[in-house]
C-alpha positions in Angstrom: -24.5 106.5 -2.9 -21.2 107.1 -2.8 -18.7 104.4 -4.4 -16.8 103.8 -1.1 -19.9 103.1 1.0 -20.0 99.6 -0.9 -17.2 98.8 1.5 -19.2 99.0 4.5 -20.3 95.4 4.6 -16.6 94.4 4.4 -15.5 96.5 7.2 -18.4 95.4 9.4 -17.5 92.0 8.9 -13.6 92.9 9.7 -14.9 94.5 12.9 -16.7 91.3 13.9 -13.8 89.2 12.9 -11.6 91.4 15.3 -14.1 90.9 18.0 -13.9 87.0 17.5 -10.2 86.7 17.6 -10.3 88.1 21.2 -12.2 84.9 22.2 -10.0 82.0 23.2 -9.5 79.4 20.2 -10.8 76.6 22.4 -14.2 78.3 22.1 -14.4 78.0 18.4 -16.9 75.5 17.1 -18.1 74.9 13.7 -21.8 74.9 12.8 -22.0 71.0 11.9 -25.3 69.7 10.0 -25.7 65.9 9.5 -26.1 64.9 5.8 -29.7 65.2 4.4 -30.8 64.2 1.0 -33.1 67.0 1.0 -30.0 69.6 0.6 -28.4 69.9 -2.6 -31.0 67.6 -4.7 -32.7 70.8 -6.4 -29.2 72.1 -7.9 -28.2 68.6 -8.9 -27.6 67.9 -12.6 -26.6 64.5 -12.1 -27.5 61.9 -9.3 -25.3 58.6 -9.5 -23.7 55.7 -7.3 -20.1 55.5 -8.2 -17.2 53.2 -7.5 -13.7 54.8 -7.3 -11.5 53.7 -10.3 -8.5 56.1 -9.5 -7.7 59.0 -7.1 -9.6 61.3 -9.4 -12.0 59.1 -11.4 -14.9 57.3 -10.8 -17.2 54.8 -12.5 -20.8 55.0 -12.8 -22.6 52.0 -11.0 -26.3 53.6 -11.1 -28.1 56.6 -12.5 -31.3 58.2 -10.9 -31.0 61.6 -12.6 -29.4 63.2 -15.4 -27.4 62.3 -18.5 -25.1 59.6 -17.8 -24.8 55.7 -18.3 -23.7 52.9 -16.4 -19.9 52.2 -16.8 -19.2 56.0 -17.6 -16.3 57.8 -16.0 -16.5 61.0 -13.6 -13.7 63.1 -12.9 -13.6 64.3 -9.4 -10.4 66.1 -8.4 -9.5 65.9 -4.9 -12.5 64.2 -3.8 -12.8 62.6 -0.3 -15.0 61.1 2.2 -15.4 63.5 5.2 -17.3 64.1 8.1 -17.4 67.5 9.7 -16.5 67.9 13.4 -17.7 70.8 15.6 -14.3 70.8 17.2 -11.3 69.7 15.7 -10.4 68.6 12.0 -12.6 66.7 9.9 -12.8 62.8 10.1 -11.7 61.2 6.5 -12.6 57.8 5.7 -10.8 55.8 3.0 -12.1 54.9 -0.2 -11.5 51.4 -1.2 -12.7 48.9 -3.9 -15.7 48.1 -1.5 -16.8 51.7 -1.2 -20.1 53.0 -2.8 -20.8 56.6 -2.9 -23.9 58.5 -3.7 -23.2 61.9 -5.5 -25.6 64.7 -6.2 -23.3 66.6 -8.7 -23.4 69.6 -10.9 -20.8 71.6 -12.9 -18.7 74.0 -11.5 -19.2 77.6 -12.2 -15.7 78.4 -13.3 -14.9 75.0 -14.9 -18.1 74.0 -16.6 -16.5 70.7 -17.8 -15.9 69.7 -14.3 -18.0 68.3 -11.5 -18.5 68.8 -7.9 -21.1 67.9 -5.2 -23.9 70.2 -4.7 -24.6 72.1 -1.4 -21.3 73.5 -0.9 -19.7 70.2 -1.6 -21.4 68.3 1.0 -24.0 66.2 -1.2 -22.7 63.0 -0.8 -23.2 59.9 0.9 -21.7 56.3 1.3 -21.3 52.8 2.5 -18.2 50.7 3.0 -20.0 47.5 2.1 -21.5 46.8 -1.3 -24.3 44.6 0.3 -25.5 48.1 1.8 -25.8 49.9 -1.5 -29.5 49.5 -1.4 -29.6 52.2 1.5 -28.0 54.5 -1.1 -30.5 53.7 -3.7 -33.4 54.3 -1.4 -31.9 57.9 -0.1 -31.5 58.7 -4.1 -35.1 57.4 -4.7 -36.5 59.6 -2.1 -34.2 62.8 -3.1 -35.3 62.6 -6.6 -39.1 61.9 -5.7 -39.1 64.9 -3.5 -37.3 67.0 -6.3 -40.0 65.9 -8.8 -43.0 67.1 -6.5 -41.1 70.5 -6.1 -40.6 70.8 -9.8 -44.3 70.1 -10.4 -45.4 72.7 -8.2 -42.9 75.4 -9.5 -43.9 74.6 -13.2 -47.7 75.5 -12.5 -48.8 78.1 -15.0 -51.0 79.9 -12.9 -49.2 82.1 -10.4 -51.8 81.8 -7.7 -51.9 78.2 -7.8 -48.2 77.9 -8.0 -47.8 80.1 -4.9 -50.2 77.9 -3.2 -48.3 74.6 -4.2 -45.2 76.0 -3.4 -46.0 77.3 0.1 -45.7 74.0 1.9 -42.1 73.7 1.1 -41.3 76.8 3.1 -41.5 74.5 6.0 -37.9 73.9 7.3 -39.0 71.0 9.6 -40.4 68.9 6.6 -38.1 70.0 3.8 -35.0 71.5 5.3 -33.1 74.8 4.4 -32.2 74.3 1.1 -35.8 73.9 -0.2 -36.6 76.7 1.9 -34.6 79.0 -0.1 -35.3 77.8 -3.3 -38.9 78.1 -2.7 -38.5 81.6 -1.3 -36.6 82.5 -4.7 -39.6 80.8 -6.9 -42.0 82.9 -5.1 -40.3 86.2 -5.6 -40.6 85.3 -9.3 -44.1 85.6 -9.0 -44.4 88.9 -7.3 -47.0 90.5 -6.4 -49.0 87.4 -6.6 -46.9 85.5 -3.9 -47.1 88.7 -1.7 -50.8 88.6 -1.7 -50.9 85.0 -0.9 -48.6 85.9 1.9 -51.0 88.3 3.3 -53.6 85.7 3.3 -51.5 82.9 5.0 -49.9 85.7 7.5 -52.0 85.1 10.4 -51.8 81.2 10.3 -48.0 80.9 9.8 -45.6 79.6 12.5 -43.8 82.9 14.0 -40.2 81.8 13.1 -41.4 81.2 9.3 -43.5 84.4 8.9 -40.4 86.4 10.3 -38.1 84.7 7.9 -40.2 85.7 5.2 -41.2 89.3 5.9 -37.8 90.6 6.6 -37.8 90.5 2.7 -41.5 91.4 2.1 -40.9 93.8 -0.6 -39.4 91.0 -2.5 -42.9 89.2 -2.7 -44.6 92.7 -3.0 -48.2 93.7 -3.2 -50.2 96.3 -1.5 -52.1 93.7 0.7 -48.7 92.4 2.0 -47.6 95.8 2.7 -51.0 96.8 4.6 -50.6 93.5 6.6 -47.0 94.4 7.5 -47.6 98.0 8.9 -50.8 97.0 10.9 -48.6 94.2 12.3 -45.8 96.4 13.3 -48.3 98.9 14.7 -49.7 96.1 17.0 -46.5 94.7 18.0 -45.3 98.1 19.2 -48.6 98.4 21.3 -47.9 94.9 22.9 -44.3 95.9 23.7 -45.4 99.1 25.4 -47.9 97.0 27.6 -45.2 94.6 28.4 -42.5 97.3 29.2 -45.1 98.6 31.9 -45.8 95.2 33.2 -42.1 93.9 33.5 -40.7 97.4 34.4 -38.1 97.1 31.6 -35.5 99.6 32.0 -35.1 101.6 28.6 -31.9 102.9 29.7 -30.2 99.5 30.3 -31.6 97.0 27.5 -29.1 94.5 28.0 -30.2 93.9 31.7 -33.8 94.1 30.6 -33.0 91.4 28.1 -31.7 89.2 30.3 -34.9 89.4 32.7 -37.4 89.6 30.1 -40.0 86.7 29.3 -39.4 85.1 26.0 -42.8 86.2 24.6 -41.5 89.8 24.8 -38.4 88.8 23.3 -40.3 87.8 20.5 -42.1 91.0 20.1 -38.9 92.6 20.0 -37.7 90.5 17.1 -40.9 90.8 15.3 -40.7 94.7 15.4 -37.2 94.6 13.9 -38.1 91.8 11.2 -41.1 93.8 10.4 -39.5 97.1 10.0 -36.6 95.3 7.8 -39.7 94.1 5.8 -41.4 97.4 5.3 -38.1 99.1 4.4 -37.5 96.3 1.7 -40.7 97.7 -0.2 -38.7 100.8 -0.9 -41.7 103.1 -0.6 -40.4 106.5 0.0 -43.8 107.5 1.4 -43.0 105.0 4.2 -40.4 107.1 5.5 -42.5 109.5 7.8 -43.8 105.9 9.4 -40.5 104.5 9.5 -38.8 107.6 11.3 -41.6 107.5 13.8 -40.9 103.8 14.4 -37.2 104.7 15.1 -37.9 107.4 17.3 -40.2 105.0 19.1 -37.6 102.5 19.2 -35.1 105.0 20.7 -37.4 105.8 23.5 -37.6 102.1 24.3 -34.1 101.1 23.7 -34.6 98.7 20.8 -31.3 98.8 19.2 -32.0 96.1 16.4 -34.9 98.1 15.1 -33.0 101.3 14.9 -30.4 99.0 12.7 -33.4 98.4 10.6 -34.1 101.9 10.2 -30.7 103.0 9.4 -30.6 100.4 6.7 -34.0 102.0 5.5 -32.4 105.4 5.5 -29.5 104.3 3.4 -31.5 102.9 0.5 -33.9 106.0 0.9 -31.9 109.3 1.7 -34.0 112.2 2.8 -33.2 115.4 4.5 -35.5 114.6 7.2 -34.0 111.2 7.9 -30.9 113.3 9.3 -32.2 114.0 12.9 -33.2 110.6 13.4 -30.2 109.2 12.1 -28.2 111.6 14.9 -30.9 110.5 17.4 -30.0 106.8 16.9 -26.2 107.3 17.2 -26.5 109.5 20.2 -28.5 106.7 22.0 -26.5 103.9 20.9 -22.9 105.1 20.3 -20.1 102.3 19.7 -18.1 102.1 23.0 -20.7 102.8 25.5 -20.0 99.6 27.2 -23.8 99.1 27.7 -24.0 96.1 25.1 -27.0 97.8 23.0 -24.5 99.4 20.7 -24.6 100.2 16.9 -21.7 99.7 14.6 -20.5 103.2 13.5 -20.2 101.6 10.0 -24.2 101.5 9.7 -24.3 105.3 10.6 -21.6 106.0 8.2 -23.3 104.1 5.2 -26.6 105.8 6.1 -25.1 109.2 6.0 -23.0 108.6 2.8 -26.2 108.3 0.9 -27.4 111.6 1.8 -25.9 114.3 -0.3 -27.1 117.2 1.5 -25.2 120.2 3.2 -26.8 119.3 6.4 -25.1 116.0 6.4 -21.8 117.7 7.0 -21.9 118.2 10.7 -23.1 114.6 11.3 -20.6 113.0 8.9 -17.4 115.3 9.4 -16.5 113.8 12.7 -16.2 110.2 11.2 -13.4 111.2 8.9 -10.9 110.4 11.6 -12.4 106.7 11.9 -9.7 104.1 11.4 -12.0 101.7 9.6 -14.3 103.9 7.6 -12.7 107.5 7.8 -11.8 107.3 3.7 -15.7 106.5 3.1 -16.7 109.6 5.0 -14.2 111.8 3.4 -15.2 110.6 0.2 -19.0 111.1 0.8 -18.2 114.7 2.3 -16.1 115.6 -0.9 -19.1 114.8 -3.2 -21.2 117.4 -1.0 -18.7 120.1 -0.8 -17.3 119.7 -4.2 -13.8 119.4 -2.9 -11.8 117.2 -0.5 -10.8 119.6 2.5 -8.9 116.6 4.3 -8.8 114.0 7.0 -9.7 116.2 9.9 -13.2 117.1 10.8 -12.7 120.7 11.4 -12.3 122.1 8.0 -15.3 120.5 7.1 -17.3 121.9 9.7 -15.9 125.4 9.1 -16.9 125.2 5.6 -20.2 124.3 6.7 -20.6 127.1 8.8 -19.8 129.4 6.2 -22.6 128.0 4.1 -25.3 127.6 6.7 -24.5 130.9 8.6 -26.2 133.1 6.2 -28.8 131.0 5.7 -29.7 130.9 9.3 -29.5 134.5 9.4 -32.0 135.0 6.6 -34.2 132.4 8.3 -34.2 134.0 11.6 -35.1 137.4 10.1 -38.2 135.9 8.7 
């Protein structure tokens, strides 16, 4: 992979930012979630109720978790009580002698001696009346008890029993997003046992939960999960083909079709995308023929997101036979077509940059003039050619003709 292509994610982010900046500032809104004792408790080293002594110093009133004692002082530089608002600035409340604050704390990564609230600085709760402190104690007890339950499951020595015990914590409804992410991480650590268990549970899982897991299926591993996933993708393709006939979906105008497509068909669209992303995450090169077939199928039906998943697969598993499919995808979903179903050119460039073959040159050369990723394309071409031919496509194409011409003549003579 060319060293410059690692900048592709940054470039994509800049493109998205540029698009967002065109919108009216009045339309901006933060994603705001209410405080939840389930978020941040698994990362906490210290759970305490405190009283402010000075702007940056807090005295421990009660300890629920960690190495601290009542009366200890904790330094929290710049700490404030705030409530995020979807629109406008945060609401900041005063801290008085009556304020009691429940904190889930861990040490800062860059300053190991300093403390900060967990969960992006958001894990704290407060009351403005000392008589309401029992509310904070109850919240702390619930959080610590839930943590103990999770730790008990995560520490089971037998991997299969551990997977079974951890599985309920994947429920976003029951345990929230933080438990979900920690649980996924713990399950990945017991691959491929967790993958085998995933395969057993596959058919009975809620759709959204299953999709969230199988987009990273390779991290859980196992032949059973791999087989389950490939069969599932094939089944979803058949369902989509039937739906396309039933609802007369327009392959040439995916956006119009999307606006009139029933929700269950949209679900199939998403499942094929996540399924292909999951298949690619196994990084099995023997899957490439199947991935290429799915990509061609997705081009036929105008499924742009599935083609994005295919490009990600090709980026991590370069192969000469990928090149015609990459070209097909770009011709079908060119950026700037105005149809709504467009693929970022950065995704195409990233995929092509890893294909260090002479045959890549005519596909990648047109991108050297690109304002965002031209340098990345040029660097990859230089690796293929062995020297830098500049920032214009034609010298690269001319070089390709000199190399490929005799080869084609020889092939034609046979």
